[in-house]
N, C-alpha and C positions, 0 to 999 in steps of 0.2 A: 504493501498499499504506500502510495507517494503521497509528498503533502508540498504548498509552495512554499518557496521561501520569497516573502512578499517585496515588491518593490520599495525602495526607500521613500519616505515622504517628499522629499525634495524631487526627486525623478519624476514621482506619478503625479504631483501638484502640476509640474512642466507639461507633462503630455497631457494632461486633463485641460488645463487652462489652453494649449495651444490648438487642440482638437486632433491630436497625433494620435494614431492608432496605438492600443496598447495589447501586445502580444503577451499573453501570459503564459503562452504554452511552451517559450523559450527560457523561462526564469528558469533560476537554479532551485533545484529539490532538495530539503531536508527532510530529516525524522520528527520534526517538531508536530505535526496535526496529520493526522489521516484525511483524505477526501475520497470520493468514492472513483472520478476520474474527469478530469478538465482539459485531456489532451486537446490541443488545438481550439482550446476558448479564446476568443479574440472578442474585442469591444472597439465600439467607433464612437467618441464623444463630439456631440454636437449640440451647442449652445442653442438652438433653434428648435431641438426636439423634445418640448418637455410637456409632453401631452397629460393625459390622466396619468400615467406612469412611462416616463421615458423608457426609451432601448435599454440605455445605459443603466438607468434605475433597475431595470427587470433582472439586468445581469449581475449587477454588484448585489442585488436583494438575493437573489438565488446563493450566490457566492457565500454572501454572510450567513446564512442561514444554512449551508450545508457542507462546510468545509472539515467534518468531521464525519467519523465513520459509526456503525450504530453502537456500538461498545463505548461511546464515550458520552460526556454531560457538559454542555456548554451553558455560560452565563452569558445574555445578552441584556442590553437595557435601550430603551427608545427614549429620545430626548430631541430637544430642537435645536441642538448645536451641531457640530460637524460630525462625523462619523468617524470611527476608528477601529480599524480590523487589526485585532492584536494576536499575535501567536508566541508566547512566551515574551524574548526580547524585541521580536520582529512587528512591524505596523505599518499602516499608511492610512492617512485619514484623507476627505473630502470635505468640500462645505455643502450643507444642506441643499444649496440650489440644483444639485444634482439629484435628489432623490425627493420626489413629490406623489403624493396620492392626489384623490379627486380634490379633498379639500384642504390639506394640510399637509406639512414636513412629516415623512416619517424616517427617522434618522435612528440608525441601530449602533449602539456600542457594545462591542463584543468583550466582555470583561475576562474571562477565563474559560480554557476548555478541561473539562474533568473527565478522565478517562480512568475504567475499572469493570464497568461490567462487561460479561462474554457473550451478552444474547439480548435480544430483542427486550425494550424497557417498555412496560405495559402502563405504568402508573407512576407519579410525582406528586408530593405535597410539601407543601410550605409547613414550617413549625410556626405557632404562634407569634416567637418573637422575630420573624422573619429573617432571622441570622443562618437558619438551618432548612435543608429540606430531606426528603428521603426518596427513594427511588425502588421502583420495585421490580425484579426482571425476570425474564425465561431461564436464566441461570440459575435459579432458584434461591437467590440472594435478596435482601433488602439491603441499601446503602445508605447512612445517614451522611450529609455533606455539609461543611460548613461554607459558606457563598465566599469566604475568603480564601480558602484553599483549594489545592490542588487535587489532594488525596481524600478518600472518604474518611470521616472521623471514627466511623463503625462500620463495620461489616457485618450484617446479622445473619448467620447461616445455622440452618436446622430444619427448613422443608426441605420434604422429598420429592416435590415438583415444583413446578412453575409458580412464581411470585406474581399474583395478579393484580392485590392492591395493597396500598399501604396508607395509615392515616395516625397523625399525631395525636393524642389525648388533647382534650381543651384545657384550659389554665387550671384548673384544680389538681391534675396531675400531668402537668407539662413534662415530666423524664420518660414518659409511656408513648408506644408506639403499638399498633395492632395491624396486623399483616395478614391476608388470607392468599390460598393457595391450591393448586391443583391437587393437591396430597389429600384433600378432604377435611383441612384442618383450618383454624387459624392460630393465630400465636400472639401474644403480649409480651412486650419487649420493653427493658429497662434500657434507655438510649444513652445514661452515664455510664453504665456497666458494659452495654453490649451483650447481658443475659438474658436469656428468655425467662418471663416470669409465669407464663401459664401458658398451656396449650390444651384449645377449645376442640374437645372429640365429639363426634357425635353426626355430623352429616355423612351421607352414604355416598356423596357423589362431589364433583370441584365445588369448592368453595370461591364466588366470583367477587364477592366484597364482604368487607368488613369495617364496620365506622362505630364511634364513640356516640353516644349520647352527649348533648351539651353540656351537662354537669359531671360528665366523666364517670358517671357511675353504673353506666351498662354498654355492653356491646352488642350489637346486631350483626349477625352474620347472613348474607342470601347466598343459596345453593342451587346446583342444578338439580337436586334431590325433592324440589318442589316445597321446600322450607326454609322460614327463616326462623332464627333461632336467637332469643334473647339471654344474655349472659350477664352474671355480675363481675364487672372488671376487677373489682378488688380479690375476691376468691376463684374466679374462674369456674365458677358453678353455673350450671344451666337454670333461667328461670321458666321459662316458657318457650313454647313454638307457635307459631303461624304457620298454619296450612293452606297452601296455594294448589291449584288444578296442573300447573307447568313450572317448569323450571325458573328459577328468579335469577335475573342478571344483578340487581342494586337494589339498595334501599336505604332510606337516610330520614334520621331522626327531625321531627317537626322543633323548631326553635325552643318551644317550653315544654320539650321531649313527652308531650300528651299521645303523640301520634307517629306512626310510620308511613312514609309511601314508599310501594314497590313496583317493579315492572318486571314483564316475564317475556321469554321468547316467542309467545303466542299473541301477542302485543296488547297485552291486559296491564291495565294501572290499577292497583289497589289504594285504598286508603285504610288503616287499621286503628282502631282505638285501643289503646294499651291497657287501658282499664278493663277491657272487657276480653281482648282478645279477637274480637269481631271485627270483619270488615265495616266500613261505614259506606263505602261504595266502591264497586269494582266494575270496570267498563273496558269495552275493546276501544282502544285510543289511536291504533294507528293500522296502516294497511300492511305492514310488515313489523316483524320483531322490534322490540323496544329495548334500547341498550343501556339507558340510564333515566335517573329522575332525580330531581333537586328542588328543595323548598326554599322559596324566598327569603331574605332576612327577616321579615316580618311574619312569615309562617302564611301568610293571605294567600299565597299563589304555590304553584310549582311547576316545574317544566318536565317535558318528557321528549327525548332524542329517540329516533328511528331510523333503521335500515331504509324506510321509504324517503329518505333526504328531508325529513322535517321537524321542526322544532314545536313543540304546542304549548301553551301557556294555560294553565286551568286554575280554577277556583279552589281553594283546598278544601272548604265548607263545603260546596255545592258540587263538586265535579263537573263543573260546567266548562266547556271548551270557549276560552276568552281571545284566543291570538292564534295563529298560525304562521312561523315563520318559514320563510322558501328562500331558496339562495346557494345553498350547497349544492354541487354538483355530485357528490357520492353520499354514501350512510353518515349519518350525523352520530356520532358517539359519545358525546356527553357535553355538556354546557356547566358553566358557572355563574353565579351573580356578582354583579361587583357590590360593593359595600351599601349604595346609596338605593339598591333595589332596581334602579332605574335602567341598567343597561346588564347585557350578559356577554359570556364569550364562550363560542362554539368550537368543538373539534370535528372533524371530517375526514371521509376515507379519498376525500378531493384534495387532501395535502394541504388545506387551509386551515386557518384559525378565522373567525370573523366577529366583532365587536357591533352588537345589535343594540337598538332603540326598542324596548318591550312595547311600551304605548303606542308606537307608529309600525313596529313591524320591520322597518328599513335596516339595512346595514349601515353600519358608522365607519368601520375599517375592515380590510381584508389584509392578513397577513399571509403573504406566500414565502416558498423557500424550501419548505420540506419536501424530501424527495421519497414519500412513504406516507401512507395514512397517520394523521395525528388522532391519538388515541385520547389523550385526557390533559386537561388544563386545570389549572386553579391559580387564584388572584390575591397578591398580600402585598401590601404597602405601596400598590401602583404597579407591580411586578405581573405579569403572566407567566407562569410556568407550565410547559408544555412538553408531552413528549409523544416520540414517533417510535418506530422500530430503529431511526437512525441514531438519536441523541434526544437529550433535555435541554432546554433552551428556557430563559424567562426574558421577556421583553417588557420595558418599561412603559405603563402608560403614559401618554404626555397629559398636561392638566387639561385639555379640552376633551379627552378620551374618558377621564375620570368624573368630569364633572356631569351632573343629573341634567 
């Protein structure tokens, strides 16, 4: 696997300012960062071609978001200043005039490349403090990273199958993390020691999702065995089962921890009342299977994301469909809410992330550059952390995107 030795800042700026052709295929290669293949990649700078997204912007955007292989983790940020691509001690930068979207500058700062996983990364999530994030991978490990360090802070080993999800515990238990696996179990970990605290056994098929309640007292696990199990997070003992008629892909607690919303492979969404263990409503929500569901920050609404390329907004109490978001060209795997509840960020098989205005159903921004489906994203302190089979990266939302 080869890597680019990037042009110097002075040389690149000269070439871009004069409109001279930049042939990156002839640059020297090093072993700094792995890339798939950019042999013969060329770009032509033209000051007059700055439409919705200039050809140069498309090429540079693609380069920024794909210069590591599927075993690496990358940190990016989005600002309104100059762009800097950095590989250890080598970098180049260019002015924001070169990168434009339909409405505003989209400029990416590459902070660091994190290598370590040996297979596809399925899930990534920020810690509440925003300084740590975790990644779950096909290589059967969960890794905990500090955004300022190139090596993982902890490597959590113990699953006998693919690690499919990872979620940190909320503030009451900030040192805990739960992971779900193909090995039919979920595990609770102490990230300070790297030791396993509990193994949650009882499912008879793959556990696709494991998540904490907002008070950190419970864990919910969703499995292909048609059951959602609720567990005491401190003792690791099972509390109850929620039984469905098809395999569950995802579940999430409401903000007040009184309800759980779930989705299945047969396109059903179900709202559960945890005080009774019974379904408040269950309905066929999409034309194809539903990959994920998530509550709004207030709990008044929830989203469902489907193989049918749509995202739907629902009323949590009524179960009424309120909005249908269309724009992705492939299956929509997951969506997460921004803090204000006015916007969401979605991931898709079309290799993009989109920021949406929920009230209008319109796309605010589209992030391109992944070379494979984007499976998951999460937002913290203005950063979007996303993962695909290639890598994990955070992008920083600018002020306009964060505003309601």
